[in-house]
LOLUM-209671 format. One record per residue (C-alpha): residue in one letter; x, y, z. Coordinates in Angstrom, 2 decimals. Example, Ala and Ser with C-alpha at 12.3 -4.5 7.8 and 13.67 -1.06 7.14 Angstrom:
<recs>
(a,(12.30,-4.50,7.80)),
(s,(13.67,-1.06,7.14)),
</recs>
This chain:
<recs>
(m,(92.14,117.96,107.67)),
(l,(93.92,117.74,104.33)),
(r,(97.62,117.27,104.93)),
(g,(99.78,118.60,102.14)),
(l,(97.64,121.60,101.11)),
(g,(100.43,123.96,102.09)),
(r,(102.82,122.51,99.55)),
(a,(100.59,121.08,96.83)),
(g,(97.69,122.72,95.06)),
(i,(94.50,120.77,94.41)),
(a,(93.67,119.65,90.89)),
(f,(89.97,119.58,90.04)),
(g,(90.04,115.78,90.18)),
(v,(90.82,115.75,93.91)),
(l,(88.99,118.91,94.96)),
(m,(85.91,117.01,96.10)),
(v,(88.09,114.85,98.37)),
(a,(89.61,117.98,99.82)),
(l,(86.25,119.60,100.48)),
(a,(84.94,116.46,102.14)),
(l,(87.94,116.32,104.44)),
(l,(87.39,119.96,105.32)),
(g,(83.86,119.13,106.38)),
(f,(82.11,120.81,103.42)),
(a,(79.72,119.05,101.07)),
(p,(79.21,121.27,97.99)),
(s,(75.48,120.92,97.44)),
(g,(72.31,122.87,98.02)),
(a,(72.21,126.37,99.51)),
(s,(75.60,125.97,101.21)),
(a,(77.49,125.94,97.91)),
(r,(78.02,128.21,94.96)),
(s,(79.57,127.53,91.60)),
(i,(82.63,129.32,90.30)),
(h,(84.48,128.99,87.02)),
(f,(88.24,128.73,86.83)),
(d,(90.65,127.46,84.20)),
(g,(87.77,126.41,81.95)),
(k,(86.09,124.31,84.63)),
(r,(83.26,124.73,87.10)),
(v,(83.66,123.92,90.76)),
(d,(81.35,124.23,93.77)),
(v,(82.78,125.97,96.85)),
(p,(81.35,127.08,100.22)),
(s,(78.92,129.91,99.53)),
(r,(80.08,132.23,102.32)),
(w,(83.81,131.84,101.79)),
(p,(85.55,134.70,99.97)),
(v,(87.21,133.76,96.69)),
(y,(90.51,135.28,95.61)),
(r,(91.89,134.94,92.10)),
(l,(95.60,135.10,92.76)),
(a,(96.37,136.47,89.32)),
(e,(94.50,139.61,90.37)),
(h,(96.36,139.86,93.70)),
(p,(100.11,139.58,93.04)),
(g,(102.04,138.74,96.19)),
(m,(98.95,137.82,98.24)),
(c,(99.77,135.63,101.22)),
(v,(97.96,132.32,100.76)),
(r,(96.95,131.69,104.35)),
(l,(95.79,128.18,105.06)),
(d,(94.35,129.05,108.47)),
(r,(91.41,131.03,106.99)),
(r,(88.11,129.97,105.41)),
(v,(89.08,131.22,101.98)),
(v,(89.14,129.85,98.43)),
(y,(92.28,130.70,96.46)),
(l,(92.25,130.26,92.68)),
(g,(95.59,130.19,90.92)),
(t,(99.23,129.66,91.72)),
(p,(100.67,131.18,94.92)),
(a,(103.32,133.80,94.20)),
(a,(106.96,132.94,94.79)),
(n,(107.36,136.13,96.82)),
(q,(104.28,136.24,99.03)),
(r,(103.97,139.01,101.58)),
(c,(103.13,136.98,104.68)),
(p,(103.32,137.93,108.36)),
(v,(105.72,135.64,110.16)),
(d,(103.31,134.62,112.94)),
(v,(100.60,132.87,110.90)),
(i,(99.51,129.63,112.55)),
(g,(96.26,127.72,112.84)),
(r,(94.16,124.77,111.76)),
(r,(94.08,124.37,107.99)),
(r,(90.81,125.63,106.49)),
(a,(91.64,127.22,103.13)),
(i,(91.03,125.64,99.71)),
(l,(93.71,126.20,97.10)),
(v,(92.78,125.43,93.49)),
(e,(95.61,125.64,90.98)),
(p,(95.37,125.46,87.19)),
(d,(95.37,121.95,85.74)),
(a,(98.74,122.44,84.08)),
(r,(100.36,123.43,87.36)),
(a,(98.39,121.07,89.60)),
(a,(98.70,117.94,87.49)),
(a,(102.23,117.37,88.69)),
(r,(101.02,117.77,92.27)),
(t,(97.86,115.65,92.11)),
(a,(99.59,112.49,93.30)),
(t,(101.00,114.35,96.30)),
(a,(97.58,115.76,97.21)),
(a,(95.93,112.37,96.79)),
(r,(98.47,110.78,99.11)),
(a,(97.86,113.57,101.61)),
(a,(94.14,112.87,101.50)),
(s,(94.83,109.28,102.54)),
(p,(96.69,109.13,105.85)),
(l,(97.60,105.49,105.22)),
(a,(99.42,106.11,101.95)),
(p,(103.18,106.45,102.57)),
(r,(105.23,109.19,100.99)),
(a,(108.60,108.40,99.43)),
(n,(111.36,109.55,101.72)),
(a,(114.81,110.77,100.80)),
(t,(117.37,108.05,101.21)),
(a,(120.05,110.37,102.56)),
(s,(120.32,113.94,103.70)),
(a,(122.71,116.64,102.73)),
(a,(125.20,117.70,105.38)),
(s,(123.57,118.41,108.71)),
(g,(125.51,119.93,111.55)),
(v,(125.89,122.59,114.21)),
(f,(125.74,126.21,113.07)),
(t,(126.68,129.14,115.26)),
(g,(125.52,132.56,114.09)),
(l,(122.49,134.65,113.16)),
(g,(119.37,133.46,111.38)),
(f,(115.77,134.37,110.63)),
(d,(112.50,132.57,110.07)),
(a,(109.67,133.52,107.74)),
(c,(106.17,132.11,107.36)),
(t,(106.73,131.03,103.76)),
(a,(110.06,129.98,102.29)),
(p,(111.42,132.90,100.23)),
(s,(112.14,132.44,96.55)),
(s,(115.65,131.61,95.39)),
(r,(115.93,135.14,94.06)),
(s,(115.02,136.56,97.47)),
(m,(117.48,134.24,99.17)),
(a,(120.20,135.42,96.81)),
(a,(119.35,139.03,97.66)),
(w,(119.56,138.28,101.36)),
(t,(123.12,137.05,101.10)),
(s,(123.92,140.70,101.84)),
(s,(122.25,140.28,105.26)),
(p,(124.05,139.23,108.46)),
(y,(122.03,135.99,108.44)),
(r,(123.10,132.57,107.21)),
(a,(120.35,130.41,108.72)),
(l,(116.66,130.21,107.88)),
(g,(113.71,128.51,109.59)),
(v,(111.45,126.69,107.11)),
(y,(108.02,125.26,107.94)),
(i,(107.99,121.81,106.37)),
(g,(104.51,120.69,107.47)),
(g,(102.03,120.07,110.27)),
(e,(98.30,120.42,110.93)),
(n,(98.73,124.03,112.03)),
(r,(101.16,125.35,109.43)),
(g,(99.55,128.60,108.39)),
(c,(101.24,129.58,105.11)),
(s,(101.48,127.91,101.72)),
(q,(104.94,126.91,100.55)),
(p,(105.20,127.12,96.75)),
(n,(109.00,127.43,96.90)),
(l,(109.71,124.65,99.39)),
(t,(110.81,121.81,97.13)),
(a,(113.73,119.41,97.11)),
(a,(115.37,121.50,94.38)),
(w,(115.00,124.67,96.46)),
(v,(116.45,122.97,99.55)),
(s,(119.41,121.68,97.55)),
(a,(120.03,125.10,96.00)),
(q,(119.95,126.95,99.33)),
(s,(122.24,124.41,101.00)),
(a,(124.68,124.71,98.12)),
(g,(124.44,128.49,98.48)),
(g,(125.68,128.34,102.08)),
(w,(122.36,128.57,103.93)),
(h,(121.69,126.53,107.07)),
(l,(118.05,125.45,107.27)),
(i,(115.98,124.90,110.42)),
(p,(113.25,122.37,109.46)),
(t,(110.16,123.11,111.55)),
(f,(106.94,121.11,111.89)),
(v,(103.84,122.95,113.17)),
(g,(101.80,120.08,114.56)),
(l,(99.17,119.72,117.28)),
(q,(99.34,122.35,119.99)),
(a,(98.95,122.21,123.77)),
(p,(95.43,121.86,125.18)),
(t,(95.81,125.37,126.70)),
(s,(97.55,126.87,123.65)),
(s,(97.35,130.61,123.01)),
(c,(96.31,129.70,119.45)),
(s,(92.53,129.50,119.61)),
(s,(92.13,128.24,116.03)),
(c,(94.76,125.50,116.27)),
(a,(94.20,121.75,116.26)),
(k,(95.26,120.56,119.72)),
(i,(96.58,117.55,121.60)),
(v,(94.04,115.22,123.20)),
(a,(95.59,114.26,126.53)),
(s,(94.44,110.63,126.39)),
(q,(95.95,110.27,122.91)),
(a,(99.16,112.24,123.47)),
(t,(101.55,109.32,122.93)),
(a,(99.87,108.15,119.73)),
(q,(99.59,111.71,118.44)),
(g,(103.25,112.47,119.16)),
(t,(104.29,109.32,117.32)),
(a,(102.04,110.12,114.36)),
(s,(103.41,113.67,114.18)),
(a,(106.96,112.37,114.01)),
(i,(106.05,110.02,111.17)),
(a,(104.31,112.85,109.29)),
(a,(107.27,115.18,109.83)),
(i,(109.70,112.60,108.48)),
(e,(107.51,112.13,105.41)),
(d,(107.43,115.89,104.86)),
(a,(111.18,116.18,105.38)),
(g,(111.91,113.27,103.06)),
(a,(109.75,114.75,100.32)),
(i,(112.07,117.78,100.13)),
(g,(115.33,115.86,100.36)),
(m,(115.94,115.93,104.10)),
(g,(116.82,112.38,105.08)),
(p,(118.05,110.65,108.25)),
(g,(120.35,112.76,110.38)),
(t,(118.20,115.86,109.80)),
(p,(117.10,117.81,112.89)),
(i,(113.34,118.49,112.91)),
(y,(112.03,121.14,115.31)),
(f,(108.50,120.72,116.63)),
(d,(106.81,124.12,116.90)),
(m,(104.91,124.09,120.22)),
(e,(103.55,127.61,120.54)),
(s,(103.10,129.28,123.93)),
(y,(100.50,127.86,126.28)),
(t,(99.30,128.21,129.85)),
(p,(101.16,125.59,131.92)),
(t,(98.75,123.58,134.05)),
(t,(99.26,120.15,135.55)),
(s,(97.22,118.43,132.86)),
(a,(98.44,120.57,129.94)),
(t,(102.09,120.15,130.91)),
(a,(101.67,116.38,131.27)),
(a,(100.02,116.15,127.83)),
(v,(102.74,118.23,126.17)),
(l,(105.59,116.29,127.77)),
(t,(104.02,112.94,126.87)),
(f,(103.46,114.11,123.30)),
(l,(107.01,115.44,122.89)),
(s,(108.55,112.34,124.46)),
(a,(106.74,110.18,121.88)),
(w,(107.81,112.61,119.14)),
(t,(111.45,112.28,120.17)),
(t,(111.33,108.51,120.57)),
(k,(109.91,108.00,117.09)),
(l,(112.32,110.44,115.42)),
(h,(115.27,108.72,117.08)),
(s,(114.05,105.27,116.03)),
(l,(114.03,106.43,112.41)),
(g,(117.41,108.14,112.54)),
(y,(116.38,111.80,112.85)),
(v,(117.46,114.43,115.36)),
(s,(114.66,115.62,117.67)),
(a,(114.29,119.28,118.60)),
(v,(111.57,121.52,120.04)),
(y,(110.67,125.20,119.57)),
(s,(108.57,126.83,122.28)),
(s,(108.18,129.79,124.58)),
(s,(110.73,130.09,127.36)),
(s,(107.97,130.38,129.94)),
(s,(105.87,127.38,128.85)),
(g,(107.19,124.53,126.70)),
(i,(110.86,125.23,127.31)),
(a,(110.40,125.64,131.06)),
(d,(108.40,122.42,131.23)),
(l,(111.06,120.49,129.31)),
(a,(113.81,121.86,131.54)),
(d,(111.86,120.97,134.71)),
(a,(111.34,117.41,133.42)),
(a,(114.98,116.86,132.40)),
(g,(116.36,113.67,133.90)),
(s,(112.92,112.22,134.66)),
(g,(113.45,109.30,132.33)),
(a,(111.25,110.52,129.48)),
(a,(112.83,110.85,126.04)),
(e,(114.32,114.35,125.75)),
(p,(114.85,116.37,122.58)),
(d,(118.39,116.78,121.30)),
(a,(118.06,120.55,120.99)),
(l,(115.87,123.46,122.08)),
(w,(114.76,126.53,120.13)),
(i,(113.90,129.05,122.83)),
(a,(111.47,131.88,122.10)),
(n,(112.36,134.74,124.45)),
(w,(112.22,138.17,122.83)),
(n,(114.79,139.86,125.02)),
(g,(116.97,141.15,122.18)),
(q,(120.01,139.17,123.38)),
(q,(122.07,137.42,120.70)),
(n,(123.02,134.40,122.80)),
(t,(121.48,131.12,123.94)),
(l,(121.23,131.85,127.67)),
(d,(117.80,131.55,129.25)),
(p,(116.64,131.89,132.86)),
(n,(114.39,128.82,132.57)),
(v,(117.09,126.47,131.26)),
(p,(120.00,125.70,133.61)),
(s,(123.39,126.12,132.00)),
(s,(124.11,122.40,132.47)),
(l,(121.20,121.34,130.23)),
(w,(121.35,121.25,126.43)),
(a,(124.78,122.83,126.80)),
(q,(126.75,121.17,123.98)),
(h,(125.76,123.30,120.95)),
(q,(122.11,122.34,121.47)),
(r,(120.28,125.67,121.62)),
(l,(118.71,128.22,119.31)),
(h,(117.30,131.52,120.60)),
(q,(114.53,133.52,118.93)),
(y,(115.37,136.92,120.39)),
(r,(113.02,139.22,118.41)),
(g,(109.51,138.76,117.04)),
(g,(107.92,139.66,113.71)),
(h,(109.07,142.78,111.86)),
(d,(110.10,143.79,108.34)),
(e,(113.71,143.77,107.17)),
(t,(115.03,144.63,103.70)),
(y,(118.23,143.41,102.02)),
(g,(119.10,143.56,98.35)),
(g,(115.82,145.35,97.70)),
(v,(113.73,142.44,99.08)),
(t,(111.55,142.95,102.17)),
(i,(110.51,139.97,104.31)),
(n,(108.62,139.85,107.60)),
(v,(110.87,137.86,109.93)),
(d,(111.74,136.75,113.44)),
(n,(115.39,137.03,114.51)),
(n,(117.39,134.12,115.91)),
(y,(120.80,133.38,117.33)),
(l,(121.89,129.78,116.71)),
(d,(124.32,127.44,118.37)),
(g,(122.72,124.14,117.49)),
(p,(121.86,121.58,114.82)),
(t,(120.64,122.65,111.37)),
(f,(120.27,121.13,107.92)),
(g,(122.54,122.19,105.11)),
(a,(125.92,123.82,105.04)),
(g,(126.54,123.66,108.78)),
(t,(128.69,120.57,109.04)),
(l,(132.35,120.92,109.90)),
(p,(134.22,117.82,108.72)),
(p,(135.87,115.85,111.53)),
(v,(139.53,116.52,112.10)),
(a,(141.67,113.53,111.21)),
(g,(143.17,112.06,114.33)),
(d,(140.28,112.97,116.63)),
(d,(140.18,110.62,119.61)),
(p,(136.85,109.14,120.70)),
(v,(134.56,111.27,122.86)),
(g,(132.00,110.17,125.42)),
(g,(131.32,109.81,129.12)),
(i,(130.26,107.56,131.99)),
(d,(126.71,107.86,133.30)),
(l,(127.03,105.33,136.12)),
(t,(128.85,102.30,137.45)),
(s,(127.20,99.97,139.94)),
(s,(126.95,96.37,141.09)),
(p,(123.28,95.41,140.70)),
(i,(124.05,91.75,141.53)),
(p,(126.91,90.52,143.71)),
(g,(129.92,89.71,141.57)),
(q,(128.66,91.68,138.58)),
(l,(129.50,95.18,137.39)),
(r,(127.24,97.48,135.38)),
(v,(128.72,100.28,133.28)),
(k,(126.60,102.81,131.41)),
(g,(127.68,105.70,129.18)),
(w,(128.26,106.74,125.59)),
(a,(131.09,107.02,123.08)),
(l,(131.69,107.87,119.43)),
(d,(134.69,108.54,117.23)),
(p,(134.45,111.87,115.31)),
(d,(136.62,110.34,112.58)),
(l,(133.91,107.72,111.90)),
(p,(130.81,109.15,113.60)),
(t,(128.36,106.47,112.44)),
(q,(130.53,103.52,113.48)),
(t,(129.90,101.55,116.67)),
(l,(132.79,101.75,119.13)),
(g,(134.26,99.05,121.33)),
(i,(134.44,99.55,125.11)),
(k,(137.13,98.23,127.46)),
(v,(136.96,98.26,131.27)),
(f,(139.78,97.90,133.80)),
(i,(138.81,96.96,137.37)),
(g,(141.45,97.82,139.92)),
(g,(142.93,100.90,138.24)),
(r,(143.84,102.40,134.89)),
(a,(145.38,100.42,132.07)),
(g,(148.88,99.37,133.14)),
(t,(148.16,99.44,136.86)),
(a,(149.58,96.41,138.65)),
(g,(146.77,94.02,139.55)),
(a,(144.14,95.72,137.36)),
(v,(141.96,93.21,135.48)),
(e,(141.04,93.97,131.86)),
(y,(137.63,93.28,130.32)),
(g,(137.13,93.76,126.57)),
(l,(133.39,94.21,126.12)),
(g,(133.31,94.43,122.32)),
(e,(131.49,96.95,120.10)),
(i,(128.62,97.67,122.45)),
(a,(128.21,101.48,122.05)),
(n,(125.18,101.02,119.79)),
(q,(122.15,101.95,121.91)),
(p,(120.02,105.13,121.55)),
(r,(120.73,108.08,123.81)),
(n,(119.14,111.54,124.03)),
(g,(121.34,114.47,123.11)),
(i,(123.98,112.80,120.96)),
(g,(122.29,113.66,117.67)),
(g,(122.06,117.32,118.65)),
(k,(125.71,117.62,119.54)),
(y,(127.02,115.49,116.67)),
(p,(124.46,115.76,113.82)),
(g,(124.87,113.08,111.22)),
(a,(126.21,110.62,113.77)),
(g,(122.75,109.40,114.73)),
(p,(121.60,108.70,118.30)),
(n,(122.88,105.11,118.66)),
(h,(126.17,105.51,120.54)),
(a,(125.23,104.60,124.12)),
(f,(126.18,101.48,126.04)),
(d,(124.69,99.83,129.12)),
(t,(126.01,96.39,130.02)),
(t,(126.57,94.13,133.01)),
(f,(129.31,91.49,133.28)),
(a,(131.03,89.23,135.80)),
(s,(133.91,90.60,137.87)),
(v,(136.61,88.58,139.58)),
(k,(137.44,91.66,141.64)),
(s,(135.36,92.48,144.67)),
(g,(135.12,95.18,147.30)),
(p,(135.70,98.91,146.59)),
(q,(137.45,99.01,143.22)),
(p,(138.42,101.81,140.81)),
(v,(136.53,101.09,137.58)),
(c,(138.14,102.73,134.51)),
(v,(136.23,102.78,131.21)),
(y,(137.90,103.29,127.80)),
(a,(136.43,104.00,124.34)),
(l,(138.48,102.23,121.68)),
(n,(139.67,104.39,118.80)),
(t,(138.76,103.30,115.24)),
(g,(140.61,105.85,113.10)),
(p,(143.69,108.01,113.63)),
(g,(144.27,108.87,117.27)),
(a,(144.26,106.92,120.53)),
(d,(141.82,105.25,122.91)),
(t,(140.03,107.64,125.27)),
(l,(139.69,107.19,129.02)),
(l,(136.05,108.11,129.69)),
(g,(136.65,108.16,133.44)),
(c,(137.38,106.15,136.59)),
(v,(134.76,105.63,139.30)),
(t,(135.30,103.74,142.58)),
(t,(132.57,101.13,142.84)),
(n,(131.81,98.59,145.55)),
(i,(131.41,95.10,144.04)),
(p,(130.12,92.46,146.47)),
(v,(131.65,89.01,146.02)),
(a,(129.65,86.61,143.83)),
(v,(129.48,83.67,146.27)),
(q,(126.69,83.48,148.84)),
(l,(126.08,81.20,151.85)),
(s,(122.33,81.26,152.25)),
(r,(122.07,78.50,154.90)),
(v,(124.65,76.72,157.10)),
(w,(123.87,73.93,159.59)),
(a,(125.46,71.07,161.53)),
(p,(123.76,67.74,160.67)),
(r,(123.49,64.89,163.21)),
(g,(126.05,62.83,161.41)),
(g,(128.77,65.41,162.03)),
(g,(130.52,68.03,159.98)),
(v,(128.58,70.90,158.41)),
(k,(126.33,71.47,155.41)),
(a,(125.76,74.70,153.46)),
(i,(123.76,76.03,150.52)),
(v,(126.27,77.76,148.25)),
(t,(125.14,80.09,145.43)),
(c,(127.18,81.72,142.68)),
(t,(125.68,84.96,141.30)),
(w,(127.86,85.29,138.23)),
(p,(125.97,85.17,134.89)),
(t,(124.51,81.85,133.78)),
(g,(127.11,79.58,132.24)),
(t,(130.10,81.19,133.96)),
(a,(132.39,78.68,135.68)),
(c,(132.49,79.31,139.43)),
(p,(135.15,77.10,141.10)),
(g,(135.89,77.46,144.81)),
(q,(136.67,75.95,148.18)),
(l,(134.86,75.56,151.50)),
(l,(137.01,75.99,154.61)),
(l,(135.92,75.29,158.20)),
(r,(138.08,76.95,160.82)),
(a,(137.94,77.65,164.54)),
(r,(139.98,79.74,166.94)),
(v,(141.13,77.88,169.99)),
(k,(143.34,78.65,172.94)),
(v,(146.51,76.63,173.33)),
(p,(149.03,76.79,176.19)),
(v,(152.42,78.37,175.76)),
(r,(155.01,76.54,177.86)),
(a,(158.36,77.64,179.11)),
(r,(160.72,75.42,181.12)),
(g,(158.09,72.75,181.35)),
(r,(155.25,74.83,182.65)),
(v,(152.38,76.88,181.10)),
(v,(153.19,80.55,181.19)),
(r,(150.22,81.84,179.16)),
(m,(147.42,80.90,176.72)),
(r,(147.58,81.84,173.03)),
(t,(144.67,81.96,170.55)),
(v,(145.34,80.25,167.24)),
(t,(143.31,79.28,164.17)),
(r,(142.94,75.62,163.42)),
(s,(141.43,73.92,160.37)),
(l,(138.50,71.61,161.04)),
(g,(137.87,70.64,157.44)),
(r,(138.04,71.65,153.78)),
(r,(136.72,70.68,150.36)),
(s,(136.56,72.06,146.82)),
(f,(133.43,72.73,144.78)),
(s,(132.55,73.67,141.21)),
(l,(129.40,75.65,140.50)),
(s,(128.05,77.35,137.41)),
(g,(126.89,80.95,137.36)),
(n,(123.38,81.63,138.64)),
(r,(123.19,78.19,140.29)),
(w,(123.17,76.83,143.87)),
(h,(124.03,73.51,145.51)),
(v,(124.03,71.89,148.97)),
(y,(127.55,70.84,149.97)),
(a,(128.57,68.63,152.92)),
(l,(131.90,69.23,154.61)),
(g,(133.30,66.50,156.85)),
(l,(135.79,67.03,159.66)),
(t,(139.43,66.13,159.40)),
(a,(141.11,63.89,161.98)),
(g,(142.60,66.99,163.56)),
(g,(139.18,68.60,163.64)),
(r,(137.59,65.62,165.37)),
(a,(140.42,65.63,167.93)),
(l,(139.82,69.30,168.71)),
(l,(136.14,68.66,169.25)),
(r,(136.88,65.77,171.62)),
(q,(139.13,68.11,173.54)),
(h,(136.77,71.11,173.67)),
(g,(133.34,69.48,173.33)),
(s,(132.10,72.25,171.01)),
(l,(133.59,75.10,169.04)),
(r,(132.38,78.30,167.45)),
(a,(133.61,77.90,163.86)),
(q,(133.73,79.94,160.69)),
(l,(132.67,78.44,157.35)),
(i,(134.40,80.29,154.51)),
(a,(133.39,80.02,150.83)),
(v,(136.24,81.17,148.58)),
(i,(136.06,81.83,144.82)),
(p,(138.39,83.79,142.52)),
(g,(138.18,87.40,143.62)),
(g,(136.61,87.07,147.06)),
(r,(135.09,85.10,149.91)),
(r,(132.02,84.85,152.16)),
(t,(131.99,83.79,155.82)),
(a,(129.31,82.36,158.09)),
(s,(129.47,81.40,161.77)),
(i,(128.29,78.01,163.06)),
(a,(128.50,76.07,166.32)),
(v,(130.13,72.65,165.84)),
(a,(129.79,69.98,168.55)),
(q,(131.16,66.52,169.08)),
(r,(128.73,63.85,167.84)),
</recs>
């Protein structure tokens, strides 16, 4: 399949490459010769040939076995629902195609990289009405449609199954429409589900879904970069309706997870268009499963409702300005004397172009806590995300207080540094231009143990104040462990002591051996009752390092030996104490 045919015409010098990629060898009875622009070219004998100069406004459909000669019109009359595997051959005049030959040659070689834009224009959330059309309208048509209620437009930037040619879709056109106040929805029509309703489409191979999803993301970024849409741009994958089956759903979700992962790794916002009852429902059902999730959804549900509600997407999912809704299918509309076949959309999600609202000076950081836990005794894990709208691309510092909020008596402060720099699904959709890398997930040593309120703060970088992301009570087991305790023949006790703080952390402590014994209470020279008291049998200090263990011997004090002579044996408690907590083990100690 020849990538790039939809945007670039084929000069005669690369036509043979194109035909070979399309599976046609122009020789023998299967070919016929035609003359165009002073040259002769062989084309498939049974394919119809259209000279575009004789058919003004003809829709150059790439999904048909057709030969088009000439330059596609700026105002093609195309139905909005054209989709399918690319089959057509487009031959433009040498003068027009010469400037595009390099692009077509690169497209013919999947290994040749395309130059990407180094930065995008403003990308941000847009709320309002929009439309999508199969081919990008001319600048004149876009100017005429400023009298419409729409200010957003879906544009098909590439993909194996993009059905219409795009003579207008250039970097200059994108820049002009953005400057004119239009919000663009970049859409990539790649491989479709194995059970897709599109019978002529190139489809996902289940065993190759991950590789194909990754490759589609790379191709989409190349296509976006070629028209001036750089990092921070949302790209919507067009996954047309399909029949959900166990295998088809698994293939689609694997493909889209790889698509999202690759887009995020290269700084783009991931989004998906699909039918409410197939792709969207499958994504919603899989939410929270651990697979990479798109930052935004474009939901096709032709119910005529100008909102983003959908019965297959719970209100808690993709809820932060992360939805578009295609509420009406293809039909003609006319504004300013220009008629276009369109779908209707209501948007409350990320777009490219004029949709960014500049951050308000003085905005405090935003974010949240995903979890707090103690995966290892003596250590605390905190996971969440944070960014500062004043400086949305900057990494934020995180501070944690264990024992209460900042200022609480006894609360211990931990400055964790600028750690909010990990990728996270959904951030790019809610804050386009910020990028996805604002999550944090770290584990550190705690000198507090037991049930503790853990309060996490995002540190402000511009005007404003630090933000409390939340407080969660978390049980933190103490870091010291007594894995074995015994009484050797020589007297005293021995114990294996382990410190579970991170490697290299100093872990000083003490070992205490105590026993409860009964002693007489006397009055007027006689015993009136027995009282239970705690007596020390021995003690010693120790110094461990984090993630290390050692065998310690604890001898008895003179008082301890005297107690054993008196009682013969005692049930004792060995206590290991470190800053923040203690562990206790029972042991029988006898006179030796």
